[in-house]
C-alpha positions as CSV (number, residue, x, y, z in Angstrom):
1,X,-64.6,-4.8,-98.7
2,X,-67.1,-6.9,-96.2
3,X,-64.7,-7.0,-92.8
4,X,-67.1,-6.3,-90.3
5,X,-65.9,-3.3,-88.6
6,X,-64.2,-1.9,-86.6
7,X,-61.1,-3.2,-87.9
8,X,-58.2,-3.7,-85.8
9,X,-54.8,-4.5,-86.9
10,X,-52.1,-5.8,-85.0
11,X,-48.9,-5.2,-85.7
12,X,-46.4,-6.6,-83.5
13,X,-43.2,-5.4,-86.1
14,X,-40.1,-7.1,-84.3
15,X,-41.5,-8.2,-81.0
16,X,-42.0,-11.4,-79.1
17,X,-40.6,-14.9,-79.8
18,X,-42.8,-17.5,-80.6
19,X,-43.7,-18.9,-77.8
20,X,-44.3,-15.4,-76.3
21,X,-46.6,-15.0,-79.3
22,X,-48.8,-18.6,-78.9
23,X,-49.5,-17.2,-75.8
24,X,-50.6,-14.0,-76.8
25,X,-52.8,-15.6,-79.6
26,X,-54.1,-18.1,-76.5
27,X,-55.6,-15.4,-74.6
28,X,-56.5,-13.4,-77.2
29,X,-58.5,-15.8,-79.1
30,X,-60.1,-17.4,-75.8
31,X,-61.5,-13.8,-74.9
32,X,-62.6,-12.1,-77.9
33,X,-64.9,-14.3,-79.2
34,X,-68.1,-11.9,-78.6
35,X,-66.1,-8.8,-80.8
36,X,-68.3,-7.8,-83.6
37,X,-65.6,-6.5,-85.8
38,X,-62.5,-7.9,-87.4
39,X,-59.2,-8.9,-85.6
40,X,-56.1,-9.2,-87.8
41,X,-52.9,-10.2,-86.1
42,X,-49.2,-9.7,-88.2
43,X,-46.8,-11.3,-86.2
44,X,-43.3,-11.8,-86.9
45,X,-42.8,-13.7,-91.0
46,X,-40.7,-16.7,-89.4
47,X,-43.7,-17.2,-87.1
48,X,-46.8,-17.2,-89.8
49,X,-47.4,-20.7,-90.6
50,X,-47.0,-21.9,-87.1
51,X,-49.4,-19.0,-86.2
52,X,-51.7,-20.5,-89.0
53,X,-52.0,-23.5,-87.5
54,X,-52.3,-22.1,-84.2
55,X,-55.8,-20.1,-85.1
56,X,-57.1,-23.7,-86.8
57,X,-56.4,-25.5,-83.5
58,X,-58.2,-22.8,-81.4
59,X,-61.2,-22.3,-84.3
60,X,-60.3,-18.9,-83.9
61,X,-62.3,-15.9,-85.9
62,X,-59.1,-13.9,-85.7
63,X,-57.6,-12.9,-89.1
64,X,-53.6,-13.5,-90.3
65,X,-51.1,-10.7,-91.3
66,X,-47.9,-10.7,-93.1
67,X,-46.1,-7.0,-92.1
68,X,-44.7,-7.0,-95.5
69,X,-43.8,-8.7,-98.5
70,X,-40.7,-9.3,-101.3
71,X,-41.5,-6.2,-103.8
72,X,-40.1,-9.4,-106.4
73,X,-41.8,-12.7,-107.3
74,X,-40.3,-15.9,-106.3
75,X,-36.8,-16.2,-107.6
76,X,-33.1,-15.6,-106.2
77,X,-33.8,-13.3,-103.8
78,X,-32.3,-14.4,-100.4
79,X,-34.1,-13.4,-97.6
80,X,-37.1,-12.2,-99.3
81,X,-40.4,-13.5,-99.2
82,X,-43.2,-13.3,-102.0
83,X,-46.7,-12.5,-102.1
84,X,-47.5,-16.3,-103.5
85,X,-45.5,-18.2,-100.9
86,X,-48.0,-16.5,-97.8
87,X,-50.7,-16.6,-100.3
88,X,-52.2,-19.6,-98.6
89,X,-52.0,-19.3,-94.9
90,X,-52.2,-14.8,-94.9
91,X,-55.5,-12.9,-95.7
92,X,-53.6,-9.7,-95.2
93,X,-50.0,-8.1,-95.7
94,X,-49.0,-4.5,-94.5
95,X,-47.4,-2.7,-97.1
96,X,-46.2,1.1,-97.4
97,X,-45.1,1.3,-93.8
98,X,-43.3,4.2,-93.1
99,X,-40.5,2.1,-91.3
100,X,-40.3,0.3,-94.3
101,X,-39.5,3.8,-95.7
102,X,-37.3,5.1,-92.8
103,X,-35.2,2.2,-91.8
104,X,-34.9,0.3,-95.6
105,X,-35.2,2.7,-97.9
106,X,-38.8,2.1,-99.6
107,X,-40.1,3.8,-102.5
108,X,-43.6,4.5,-104.0
109,X,-42.6,2.5,-106.8
110,X,-41.6,-0.4,-104.1
111,X,-44.8,-0.3,-102.6
112,X,-47.3,0.2,-106.0
113,X,-45.4,-3.6,-107.0
114,X,-46.3,-5.1,-103.5
115,X,-49.4,-4.1,-103.6
116,X,-49.5,-6.0,-107.7
117,X,-48.0,-8.9,-106.4
118,X,-50.7,-8.9,-103.3
119,X,-53.7,-8.9,-105.4
120,X,-52.8,-10.9,-108.0
121,X,-52.1,-13.2,-105.3
122,X,-55.9,-12.7,-103.6
123,X,-54.0,-11.5,-100.4
124,X,-55.4,-7.6,-99.1
125,X,-53.2,-5.0,-99.3
126,X,-53.1,-3.1,-95.9
127,X,-51.9,-0.3,-97.5
128,X,-49.9,2.8,-95.4
129,X,-50.5,6.4,-96.1
130,X,-48.0,8.9,-94.4
131,X,-49.9,11.8,-96.0
132,X,-52.1,13.0,-98.7
133,X,-49.0,14.1,-101.0
134,X,-47.9,10.5,-100.4
135,X,-51.1,9.3,-102.4
136,X,-51.0,11.6,-104.8
137,X,-47.7,9.7,-105.7
138,X,-48.8,6.7,-105.9
139,X,-52.0,8.0,-108.4
140,X,-49.4,9.5,-110.6
141,X,-46.9,6.5,-110.6
142,X,-49.7,4.1,-112.0
143,X,-52.9,2.7,-111.9
144,X,-52.6,0.0,-109.9
145,X,-53.3,1.2,-106.5
146,X,-56.6,3.2,-107.8
147,X,-58.2,0.3,-110.0
148,X,-57.8,-1.9,-107.0
149,X,-58.7,0.7,-104.0
150,X,-61.7,-1.1,-103.7
151,X,-59.8,-4.3,-102.5
152,X,-57.4,-2.2,-100.4
153,X,-57.5,-1.4,-96.5
154,X,-56.3,2.0,-96.4
155,X,-54.2,3.4,-93.3
156,X,-53.6,6.8,-92.4
157,X,-50.5,7.0,-90.6
158,X,-48.9,10.3,-89.4
159,X,-45.3,9.3,-88.7
160,X,-45.1,12.2,-85.5
161,X,-47.9,9.4,-84.8
162,X,-46.0,6.5,-84.6
163,X,-44.5,5.9,-81.0
164,X,-40.6,4.4,-80.7
165,X,-40.1,5.5,-77.6
166,X,-43.2,4.2,-75.2
167,X,-45.0,7.5,-75.8
168,X,-48.3,8.1,-77.2
169,X,-48.5,11.0,-79.7
170,X,-51.6,10.9,-81.3
171,X,-52.9,12.8,-84.0
172,X,-56.4,14.8,-82.8
173,X,-59.0,12.4,-84.4
174,X,-61.1,15.4,-86.2
175,X,-57.7,15.8,-88.0
176,X,-57.5,12.3,-88.6
177,X,-61.1,11.5,-89.9
178,X,-61.1,14.5,-92.0
179,X,-57.8,13.1,-93.8
180,X,-58.9,9.7,-93.5
181,X,-62.0,10.8,-95.4
182,X,-59.7,12.8,-98.6
183,X,-58.1,9.4,-99.5
184,X,-61.5,8.3,-101.2
185,X,-61.8,11.9,-102.6
186,X,-58.4,11.6,-104.2
187,X,-59.1,8.1,-105.5
188,X,-62.6,8.5,-106.3
189,X,-63.9,6.2,-104.9
190,X,-65.4,4.5,-101.7
191,X,-62.7,3.0,-99.5
192,X,-61.8,1.3,-96.6
193,X,-59.5,3.4,-94.2
194,X,-57.8,3.3,-90.9
195,X,-56.2,5.5,-88.5
196,X,-53.0,4.2,-86.9
197,X,-50.6,5.8,-84.4
198,X,-50.8,5.6,-80.8
199,X,-54.0,4.6,-80.6
200,X,-54.5,2.6,-76.9
201,X,-57.6,1.8,-74.7
202,X,-58.3,5.2,-73.6
203,X,-58.0,6.8,-76.8
204,X,-59.3,4.6,-79.2
205,X,-63.2,5.3,-79.2
206,X,-62.7,9.0,-80.3
207,X,-60.8,7.5,-83.5
208,X,-62.8,4.5,-84.1
209,X,-66.5,6.7,-83.7
210,X,-65.3,8.6,-86.4
211,X,-67.2,8.8,-90.1
212,X,-64.2,8.2,-92.2
213,X,-62.4,5.9,-89.8
214,X,-63.4,2.2,-90.0
215,X,-60.7,0.9,-87.3
216,X,-56.9,1.1,-86.5
217,X,-53.5,-0.1,-86.7
218,X,-52.5,-1.0,-83.4
219,X,-48.4,-1.4,-82.4
220,X,-47.3,-0.6,-78.9
221,X,-50.9,-1.4,-77.0
222,X,-51.2,-5.2,-78.7
223,X,-47.8,-6.3,-77.2
224,X,-49.8,-7.0,-74.1
225,X,-52.9,-9.5,-74.4
226,X,-54.7,-7.6,-71.8
227,X,-54.2,-4.5,-72.9
228,X,-55.5,-5.5,-76.5
229,X,-58.2,-7.3,-75.2
230,X,-59.0,-3.2,-73.0
231,X,-59.1,-1.6,-76.3
232,X,-61.1,-4.3,-78.0
233,X,-63.8,-3.7,-75.5
234,X,-64.0,-0.2,-75.9
235,X,-63.3,0.1,-79.3
236,X,-67.0,-0.3,-80.7
């Protein structure tokens, strides 16, 4: 895992139309050239191809990721987007987000299958872990995640810290650091782990300065380009 740190993943969820997304790319790409870390942005699936072309036009260092992929490969699965379909335009994909579990009934087995498809298509999984018991379940379900752990970016993402109402409820940075460190211990591997949940420009530095936290998964604070750029400027 050679991505320069901090690794900052912007997850737009179901926000923005393409014109708003294009404006965000224009502003961030033009102002983050001096950033020494890695920025991965994940727009909604309909915008992936256009975002890929926009990055090429800007000659930008920004990386592109999908917010999710299907638990199926190509076939008769209406509405699904398989890993192989985005492999030529995305370098990363988020999987296992707690919202996928909460709203769409995603299971541990589904997530493990998705990780396997991503690895097979040379896409780096950004694997969300809500708690350490969930990681234990991944380990017990099969070897996919353990064997490929060095190729995965893990995100410690406690559901209590995920903002759905505009309020920030971050976990204590020290607790987040301890739990992030436990991920590598459980897997018995050296892994890259981010923290996700209510990070903003005011609290980013205490999280990113911790030993076991290599960056963050950002949602609410990424929606406004200026706020996101402030977060980037304070993250080192």
